[in-house]
C-alpha positions as a LaTeX table, in Angstrom:
\begin{tabular}{lrrr}
\hline
Residue & $x$ (\AA) & $y$ (\AA) & $z$ (\AA) \\
\hline
Unk1 & $-83.36$ & $-179.15$ & $-82.71$ \\
Unk2 & $-86.48$ & $-179.82$ & $-84.76$ \\
Unk3 & $-88.18$ & $-176.73$ & $-86.02$ \\
Unk4 & $-91.53$ & $-178.44$ & $-86.61$ \\
Unk5 & $-93.27$ & $-180.02$ & $-83.73$ \\
Unk6 & $-95.22$ & $-183.33$ & $-83.72$ \\
Unk7 & $-98.40$ & $-181.44$ & $-83.06$ \\
Unk8 & $-97.97$ & $-179.19$ & $-86.09$ \\
Unk9 & $-97.54$ & $-182.31$ & $-88.30$ \\
Unk10 & $-100.45$ & $-183.80$ & $-86.64$ \\
Unk11 & $-102.66$ & $-180.83$ & $-87.48$ \\
Unk12 & $-101.23$ & $-180.69$ & $-91.05$ \\
Unk13 & $-102.29$ & $-184.34$ & $-91.49$ \\
Unk14 & $-105.77$ & $-183.66$ & $-90.08$ \\
Unk15 & $-106.48$ & $-181.02$ & $-92.71$ \\
Unk16 & $-105.68$ & $-183.44$ & $-95.46$ \\
Unk17 & $-107.61$ & $-186.37$ & $-93.72$ \\
Unk18 & $-110.74$ & $-184.35$ & $-93.14$ \\
Unk19 & $-110.65$ & $-182.30$ & $-96.29$ \\
Unk20 & $-110.22$ & $-178.84$ & $-94.92$ \\
Unk21 & $-109.40$ & $-176.57$ & $-92.09$ \\
Unk22 & $-112.91$ & $-176.22$ & $-90.68$ \\
Unk23 & $-113.49$ & $-180.02$ & $-90.83$ \\
Unk24 & $-110.07$ & $-180.71$ & $-89.21$ \\
Unk25 & $-111.01$ & $-178.22$ & $-86.51$ \\
Unk26 & $-114.21$ & $-180.13$ & $-85.65$ \\
Unk27 & $-112.55$ & $-183.54$ & $-85.64$ \\
Unk28 & $-109.54$ & $-182.91$ & $-83.52$ \\
Unk29 & $-111.02$ & $-180.29$ & $-81.35$ \\
Unk30 & $-108.48$ & $-177.53$ & $-82.10$ \\
Unk31 & $-109.49$ & $-173.99$ & $-83.12$ \\
Unk32 & $-109.27$ & $-173.33$ & $-86.93$ \\
Unk33 & $-106.81$ & $-170.50$ & $-86.29$ \\
Unk34 & $-104.51$ & $-172.86$ & $-84.45$ \\
Unk35 & $-104.55$ & $-175.28$ & $-87.39$ \\
Unk36 & $-103.86$ & $-172.41$ & $-89.87$ \\
Unk37 & $-100.90$ & $-171.13$ & $-87.86$ \\
Unk38 & $-99.59$ & $-174.64$ & $-87.60$ \\
Unk39 & $-99.65$ & $-175.26$ & $-91.30$ \\
Unk40 & $-98.29$ & $-171.75$ & $-91.94$ \\
Unk41 & $-95.39$ & $-172.48$ & $-89.66$ \\
Unk42 & $-94.47$ & $-175.57$ & $-91.56$ \\
Unk43 & $-94.64$ & $-173.85$ & $-94.86$ \\
Unk44 & $-92.61$ & $-170.89$ & $-93.65$ \\
Unk45 & $-90.09$ & $-172.81$ & $-91.82$ \\
Unk46 & $-89.57$ & $-175.29$ & $-94.71$ \\
Unk47 & $-90.20$ & $-173.01$ & $-97.76$ \\
Unk48 & $-92.76$ & $-175.33$ & $-99.14$ \\
Unk49 & $-96.62$ & $-174.92$ & $-100.19$ \\
Unk50 & $-98.56$ & $-177.77$ & $-98.79$ \\
Unk51 & $-102.06$ & $-176.68$ & $-99.84$ \\
Unk52 & $-103.72$ & $-174.98$ & $-102.83$ \\
Unk53 & $-107.38$ & $-173.57$ & $-102.78$ \\
Unk54 & $-109.80$ & $-174.37$ & $-105.78$ \\
Unk55 & $-113.16$ & $-172.72$ & $-105.19$ \\
Unk56 & $-114.15$ & $-173.94$ & $-101.75$ \\
Unk57 & $-111.82$ & $-176.90$ & $-101.79$ \\
Unk58 & $-108.47$ & $-177.19$ & $-100.00$ \\
Unk59 & $-106.30$ & $-179.56$ & $-101.94$ \\
Unk60 & $-102.91$ & $-180.90$ & $-101.04$ \\
Unk61 & $-100.14$ & $-179.96$ & $-103.41$ \\
Unk62 & $-97.62$ & $-182.62$ & $-104.85$ \\
Unk63 & $-95.01$ & $-181.37$ & $-102.40$ \\
Unk64 & $-97.67$ & $-181.57$ & $-99.54$ \\
Unk65 & $-98.36$ & $-185.27$ & $-100.57$ \\
Unk66 & $-94.65$ & $-186.13$ & $-100.24$ \\
Unk67 & $-94.45$ & $-184.31$ & $-96.87$ \\
Unk68 & $-97.73$ & $-186.20$ & $-95.73$ \\
Unk69 & $-96.06$ & $-189.52$ & $-96.44$ \\
Unk70 & $-93.08$ & $-188.58$ & $-94.25$ \\
Unk71 & $-95.28$ & $-187.05$ & $-91.58$ \\
Unk72 & $-97.44$ & $-190.16$ & $-91.36$ \\
Unk73 & $-94.31$ & $-192.22$ & $-90.75$ \\
Unk74 & $-92.94$ & $-189.81$ & $-88.13$ \\
Unk75 & $-96.37$ & $-189.68$ & $-86.37$ \\
Unk76 & $-96.84$ & $-193.41$ & $-86.41$ \\
Unk77 & $-93.39$ & $-193.93$ & $-85.01$ \\
Unk78 & $-93.99$ & $-191.45$ & $-82.22$ \\
Unk79 & $-97.26$ & $-193.33$ & $-81.39$ \\
Unk80 & $-95.24$ & $-196.59$ & $-81.25$ \\
Unk81 & $-92.68$ & $-195.05$ & $-78.99$ \\
Unk82 & $-95.43$ & $-193.97$ & $-76.50$ \\
Unk83 & $-97.10$ & $-197.31$ & $-76.64$ \\
Unk84 & $-93.68$ & $-199.14$ & $-75.91$ \\
Unk85 & $-93.24$ & $-196.75$ & $-72.97$ \\
Unk86 & $-96.57$ & $-197.40$ & $-71.63$ \\
Unk87 & $-96.16$ & $-201.27$ & $-71.87$ \\
Unk88 & $-92.77$ & $-200.95$ & $-69.98$ \\
Unk89 & $-94.41$ & $-198.63$ & $-67.34$ \\
Unk90 & $-97.29$ & $-200.96$ & $-66.74$ \\
Unk91 & $-95.18$ & $-204.03$ & $-66.48$ \\
Unk92 & $-97.22$ & $-207.20$ & $-66.94$ \\
Unk93 & $-100.12$ & $-206.56$ & $-69.49$ \\
Unk94 & $-103.65$ & $-207.35$ & $-68.22$ \\
Unk95 & $-105.10$ & $-208.46$ & $-71.48$ \\
Unk96 & $-103.64$ & $-210.54$ & $-74.55$ \\
Unk97 & $-105.75$ & $-210.50$ & $-77.78$ \\
Unk98 & $-104.96$ & $-213.47$ & $-80.14$ \\
Unk99 & $-106.41$ & $-214.22$ & $-83.59$ \\
Unk100 & $-105.94$ & $-217.78$ & $-84.58$ \\
Unk101 & $-106.85$ & $-219.47$ & $-87.90$ \\
Unk102 & $-109.31$ & $-222.32$ & $-87.43$ \\
Unk103 & $-107.04$ & $-224.86$ & $-89.06$ \\
Unk104 & $-104.53$ & $-224.58$ & $-86.28$ \\
Unk105 & $-104.74$ & $-227.75$ & $-84.12$ \\
Unk106 & $-107.03$ & $-226.91$ & $-81.15$ \\
Unk107 & $-105.60$ & $-229.35$ & $-78.63$ \\
Unk108 & $-102.19$ & $-227.61$ & $-79.12$ \\
Unk109 & $-103.69$ & $-224.25$ & $-78.84$ \\
Unk110 & $-105.42$ & $-225.25$ & $-75.59$ \\
Unk111 & $-102.14$ & $-226.41$ & $-74.16$ \\
Unk112 & $-100.45$ & $-223.07$ & $-74.98$ \\
Unk113 & $-103.25$ & $-220.99$ & $-73.47$ \\
Unk114 & $-103.29$ & $-223.04$ & $-70.33$ \\
Unk115 & $-99.54$ & $-222.90$ & $-69.87$ \\
Unk116 & $-99.68$ & $-219.09$ & $-70.41$ \\
Unk117 & $-102.44$ & $-218.58$ & $-67.86$ \\
Unk118 & $-100.75$ & $-220.75$ & $-65.41$ \\
Unk119 & $-98.00$ & $-218.33$ & $-65.35$ \\
Unk120 & $-100.22$ & $-215.24$ & $-65.54$ \\
Unk121 & $-103.48$ & $-216.20$ & $-63.59$ \\
Unk122 & $-104.93$ & $-212.62$ & $-63.75$ \\
Unk123 & $-104.27$ & $-212.40$ & $-67.55$ \\
Unk124 & $-107.61$ & $-211.82$ & $-69.66$ \\
Unk125 & $-107.18$ & $-213.69$ & $-72.97$ \\
Unk126 & $-109.32$ & $-212.71$ & $-75.85$ \\
Unk127 & $-109.38$ & $-215.30$ & $-78.61$ \\
Unk128 & $-110.55$ & $-214.57$ & $-82.20$ \\
Unk129 & $-111.05$ & $-217.43$ & $-84.41$ \\
Unk130 & $-110.59$ & $-216.62$ & $-88.03$ \\
Unk131 & $-110.31$ & $-218.05$ & $-91.70$ \\
Unk132 & $-107.83$ & $-217.29$ & $-94.43$ \\
Unk133 & $-107.00$ & $-213.62$ & $-94.45$ \\
Unk134 & $-109.19$ & $-212.85$ & $-91.28$ \\
Unk135 & $-106.32$ & $-213.18$ & $-88.60$ \\
Unk136 & $-103.95$ & $-210.91$ & $-90.78$ \\
Unk137 & $-106.76$ & $-208.29$ & $-91.10$ \\
Unk138 & $-107.42$ & $-208.24$ & $-87.30$ \\
Unk139 & $-103.71$ & $-207.63$ & $-86.70$ \\
Unk140 & $-103.49$ & $-204.89$ & $-89.35$ \\
Unk141 & $-106.44$ & $-203.23$ & $-87.62$ \\
Unk142 & $-104.80$ & $-203.52$ & $-84.24$ \\
Unk143 & $-107.68$ & $-205.54$ & $-82.94$ \\
Unk144 & $-105.32$ & $-208.17$ & $-81.82$ \\
Unk145 & $-101.63$ & $-208.30$ & $-80.48$ \\
Unk146 & $-100.53$ & $-211.62$ & $-82.11$ \\
Unk147 & $-101.89$ & $-213.66$ & $-84.86$ \\
Unk148 & $-101.58$ & $-217.24$ & $-86.19$ \\
Unk149 & $-102.26$ & $-216.94$ & $-90.17$ \\
Unk150 & $-101.61$ & $-218.83$ & $-93.32$ \\
Unk151 & $-100.21$ & $-215.39$ & $-94.57$ \\
Unk152 & $-97.16$ & $-213.49$ & $-93.70$ \\
Unk153 & $-96.67$ & $-209.76$ & $-93.16$ \\
Unk154 & $-94.93$ & $-207.52$ & $-95.71$ \\
Unk155 & $-93.92$ & $-205.31$ & $-92.62$ \\
Unk156 & $-93.68$ & $-206.80$ & $-89.17$ \\
Unk157 & $-92.59$ & $-210.10$ & $-87.77$ \\
Unk158 & $-93.49$ & $-213.49$ & $-89.45$ \\
Unk159 & $-92.30$ & $-216.85$ & $-88.63$ \\
Unk160 & $-93.44$ & $-220.32$ & $-89.88$ \\
Unk161 & $-94.80$ & $-222.39$ & $-86.95$ \\
Unk162 & $-96.00$ & $-225.58$ & $-88.82$ \\
Unk163 & $-97.44$ & $-227.14$ & $-91.89$ \\
Unk164 & $-101.17$ & $-228.22$ & $-91.83$ \\
Unk165 & $-102.11$ & $-231.24$ & $-93.83$ \\
Unk166 & $-105.48$ & $-231.34$ & $-95.74$ \\
Unk167 & $-107.13$ & $-234.41$ & $-97.25$ \\
Unk168 & $-110.21$ & $-234.67$ & $-99.43$ \\
Unk169 & $-113.05$ & $-236.42$ & $-97.40$ \\
Unk170 & $-116.72$ & $-237.25$ & $-97.49$ \\
Unk171 & $-119.11$ & $-239.44$ & $-95.50$ \\
Unk172 & $-118.68$ & $-243.05$ & $-96.09$ \\
Unk173 & $-122.25$ & $-243.06$ & $-97.60$ \\
Unk174 & $-121.43$ & $-240.43$ & $-100.08$ \\
Unk175 & $-121.93$ & $-241.22$ & $-103.70$ \\
Unk176 & $-118.31$ & $-240.33$ & $-104.49$ \\
Unk177 & $-117.25$ & $-243.55$ & $-102.44$ \\
Unk178 & $-119.32$ & $-245.72$ & $-104.75$ \\
Unk179 & $-117.06$ & $-244.96$ & $-107.66$ \\
Unk180 & $-114.56$ & $-247.86$ & $-107.71$ \\
Unk181 & $-111.71$ & $-246.29$ & $-109.79$ \\
Unk182 & $-109.56$ & $-243.35$ & $-108.77$ \\
Unk183 & $-111.57$ & $-240.14$ & $-108.60$ \\
Unk184 & $-110.74$ & $-237.15$ & $-110.99$ \\
Unk185 & $-111.57$ & $-233.44$ & $-110.48$ \\
Unk186 & $-114.08$ & $-233.88$ & $-113.17$ \\
Unk187 & $-116.01$ & $-236.46$ & $-110.92$ \\
Unk188 & $-116.00$ & $-233.89$ & $-108.20$ \\
Unk189 & $-117.64$ & $-231.15$ & $-110.25$ \\
Unk190 & $-121.06$ & $-232.77$ & $-110.15$ \\
Unk191 & $-121.13$ & $-233.07$ & $-106.33$ \\
Unk192 & $-121.52$ & $-230.44$ & $-103.71$ \\
Unk193 & $-118.33$ & $-228.89$ & $-102.30$ \\
Unk194 & $-118.40$ & $-227.36$ & $-98.75$ \\
Unk195 & $-116.16$ & $-224.25$ & $-98.48$ \\
Unk196 & $-115.42$ & $-222.03$ & $-95.47$ \\
Unk197 & $-115.78$ & $-218.31$ & $-96.01$ \\
Unk198 & $-112.77$ & $-215.94$ & $-95.52$ \\
Unk199 & $-113.47$ & $-214.17$ & $-92.25$ \\
Unk200 & $-111.74$ & $-210.94$ & $-93.33$ \\
Unk201 & $-114.17$ & $-208.13$ & $-94.19$ \\
Unk202 & $-112.08$ & $-205.83$ & $-96.48$ \\
Unk203 & $-110.39$ & $-208.16$ & $-98.79$ \\
Unk204 & $-111.62$ & $-211.65$ & $-98.78$ \\
Unk205 & $-109.62$ & $-214.48$ & $-100.51$ \\
Unk206 & $-110.91$ & $-217.69$ & $-101.95$ \\
Unk207 & $-108.61$ & $-220.68$ & $-101.34$ \\
Unk208 & $-108.49$ & $-224.36$ & $-102.43$ \\
Unk209 & $-110.26$ & $-226.15$ & $-105.35$ \\
Unk210 & $-113.47$ & $-224.35$ & $-106.16$ \\
Unk211 & $-114.47$ & $-226.15$ & $-109.34$ \\
Unk212 & $-117.66$ & $-227.78$ & $-108.15$ \\
Unk213 & $-120.91$ & $-226.73$ & $-109.91$ \\
Unk214 & $-122.75$ & $-226.74$ & $-106.55$ \\
Unk215 & $-121.05$ & $-225.19$ & $-103.58$ \\
Unk216 & $-122.10$ & $-224.33$ & $-100.06$ \\
Unk217 & $-120.21$ & $-221.59$ & $-98.28$ \\
Unk218 & $-120.16$ & $-221.66$ & $-94.55$ \\
Unk219 & $-118.63$ & $-219.35$ & $-91.76$ \\
Unk220 & $-116.82$ & $-221.88$ & $-89.54$ \\
Unk221 & $-114.70$ & $-225.05$ & $-90.07$ \\
Unk222 & $-116.92$ & $-226.92$ & $-87.50$ \\
Unk223 & $-119.92$ & $-226.36$ & $-89.62$ \\
Unk224 & $-118.23$ & $-227.66$ & $-92.63$ \\
Unk225 & $-117.11$ & $-230.78$ & $-90.89$ \\
Unk226 & $-120.63$ & $-231.43$ & $-89.41$ \\
Unk227 & $-122.17$ & $-230.98$ & $-92.92$ \\
Unk228 & $-119.71$ & $-233.45$ & $-94.54$ \\
Unk229 & $-120.08$ & $-235.99$ & $-91.85$ \\
Unk230 & $-123.86$ & $-235.85$ & $-92.52$ \\
Unk231 & $-123.42$ & $-236.75$ & $-96.08$ \\
Unk232 & $-124.10$ & $-233.20$ & $-97.47$ \\
Unk233 & $-120.84$ & $-232.67$ & $-99.45$ \\
Unk234 & $-117.22$ & $-233.07$ & $-99.71$ \\
Unk235 & $-114.19$ & $-231.00$ & $-98.87$ \\
Unk236 & $-110.41$ & $-230.67$ & $-98.21$ \\
Unk237 & $-110.15$ & $-230.64$ & $-94.40$ \\
Unk238 & $-107.37$ & $-230.37$ & $-92.01$ \\
Unk239 & $-106.25$ & $-233.81$ & $-90.66$ \\
Unk240 & $-105.72$ & $-232.51$ & $-87.17$ \\
Unk241 & $-109.37$ & $-231.30$ & $-86.99$ \\
Unk242 & $-110.89$ & $-234.73$ & $-88.14$ \\
Unk243 & $-108.46$ & $-237.30$ & $-86.89$ \\
Unk244 & $-111.02$ & $-238.85$ & $-84.50$ \\
Unk245 & $-113.72$ & $-239.04$ & $-87.23$ \\
Unk246 & $-111.32$ & $-240.64$ & $-89.64$ \\
Unk247 & $-110.49$ & $-243.38$ & $-87.10$ \\
Unk248 & $-114.05$ & $-244.15$ & $-86.08$ \\
Unk249 & $-115.22$ & $-244.04$ & $-89.68$ \\
Unk250 & $-117.46$ & $-241.00$ & $-89.70$ \\
Unk251 & $-115.35$ & $-239.64$ & $-92.40$ \\
Unk252 & $-113.50$ & $-241.35$ & $-95.22$ \\
Unk253 & $-110.75$ & $-239.99$ & $-97.51$ \\
Unk254 & $-111.73$ & $-239.73$ & $-101.22$ \\
Unk255 & $-109.66$ & $-241.88$ & $-103.55$ \\
Unk256 & $-108.47$ & $-238.96$ & $-105.68$ \\
Unk257 & $-106.17$ & $-239.56$ & $-108.53$ \\
Unk258 & $-104.36$ & $-236.53$ & $-107.83$ \\
Unk259 & $-104.25$ & $-233.80$ & $-105.18$ \\
Unk260 & $-106.07$ & $-235.88$ & $-102.50$ \\
Unk261 & $-103.55$ & $-234.38$ & $-99.96$ \\
Unk262 & $-102.43$ & $-230.84$ & $-99.61$ \\
Unk263 & $-100.48$ & $-228.75$ & $-97.16$ \\
Unk264 & $-100.46$ & $-225.14$ & $-96.12$ \\
Unk265 & $-98.13$ & $-223.24$ & $-93.61$ \\
Unk266 & $-99.21$ & $-221.42$ & $-90.59$ \\
Unk267 & $-97.23$ & $-218.35$ & $-89.38$ \\
Unk268 & $-96.81$ & $-216.57$ & $-86.04$ \\
Unk269 & $-97.15$ & $-212.80$ & $-87.00$ \\
Unk270 & $-97.19$ & $-209.58$ & $-85.07$ \\
Unk271 & $-96.41$ & $-205.91$ & $-85.78$ \\
Unk272 & $-94.00$ & $-204.74$ & $-83.23$ \\
Unk273 & $-92.11$ & $-207.02$ & $-80.74$ \\
Unk274 & $-91.08$ & $-204.18$ & $-78.45$ \\
Unk275 & $-94.81$ & $-203.60$ & $-77.72$ \\
Unk276 & $-95.42$ & $-207.11$ & $-76.47$ \\
Unk277 & $-95.43$ & $-207.61$ & $-72.69$ \\
Unk278 & $-94.03$ & $-210.55$ & $-70.69$ \\
Unk279 & $-97.29$ & $-212.55$ & $-71.00$ \\
Unk280 & $-97.33$ & $-212.20$ & $-74.71$ \\
Unk281 & $-93.71$ & $-213.26$ & $-74.93$ \\
Unk282 & $-94.63$ & $-216.35$ & $-72.71$ \\
Unk283 & $-97.35$ & $-217.19$ & $-75.13$ \\
Unk284 & $-95.08$ & $-217.08$ & $-78.15$ \\
Unk285 & $-92.62$ & $-219.28$ & $-76.16$ \\
Unk286 & $-95.04$ & $-221.94$ & $-75.41$ \\
Unk287 & $-96.40$ & $-221.76$ & $-78.91$ \\
Unk288 & $-93.02$ & $-222.24$ & $-80.50$ \\
Unk289 & $-92.40$ & $-225.20$ & $-78.14$ \\
Unk290 & $-95.72$ & $-226.96$ & $-78.67$ \\
Unk291 & $-95.46$ & $-226.48$ & $-82.57$ \\
Unk292 & $-91.98$ & $-228.22$ & $-82.42$ \\
Unk293 & $-93.79$ & $-231.28$ & $-80.87$ \\
Unk294 & $-96.38$ & $-231.65$ & $-83.64$ \\
Unk295 & $-96.45$ & $-234.99$ & $-85.37$ \\
Unk296 & $-94.31$ & $-234.81$ & $-88.59$ \\
Unk297 & $-97.52$ & $-234.80$ & $-90.78$ \\
Unk298 & $-98.60$ & $-231.59$ & $-89.17$ \\
Unk299 & $-95.30$ & $-229.75$ & $-88.75$ \\
\hline
\end{tabular}
């Protein structure tokens, strides 16, 4: 039998989080005396001092820090259990939130979404398009249920879906195509590079070669493709996104001496499989199936 309740641990965490008993009382809508009693119950039951008072400040002790880490894990797991129970109780989920990196082949994504909706016609799907670490951040913030990202999770589920090929391209009229020999990275430095900005907010990450002296940074892959097809710069772009433009001549691969082609993996990631409902599982199954059918150059 546990001698300290989850609610008592929750009130202890609130004191640390909000910086004092009064502040905790205002934020979690419990009386200050209730919070004091909860903390004292923990201290008396376990024989440990959780806080010390310095002037007007209530500071967590070293032992309190250790207990807080354990309490955080306990409370987070309790929340997960409730969420799983709610999912099971509700049956089929009414909404599915998905973050997808913009380099993922759109035609494949549309097939997966359509197949999922065919099985669950009443399902509301919210699609969030992202760049670089954006999808992973959305998942970490619980803004989405599933993500397709170039980055894996330290904790949670990660599975490689496919490899996305990139090639360096520019408009056929671009000055770089007038150079008859193999191009070097030094040649690229004097021309404008178009870069797509990481869509994450907290910890953005640059990716790819960024050696050009002049660089334009944009928010979406489509903007980058439009700029390059209009002769405004060069970039490494996913082959799956520009295949039609390569075939009809609107874009032309740069004749680079080295690194003209690159590849990056995309991963299926989610935090807790037990919390995913049947519609989410159907989406994942369709995603795996379609990813297996990608051409060799994209998988």
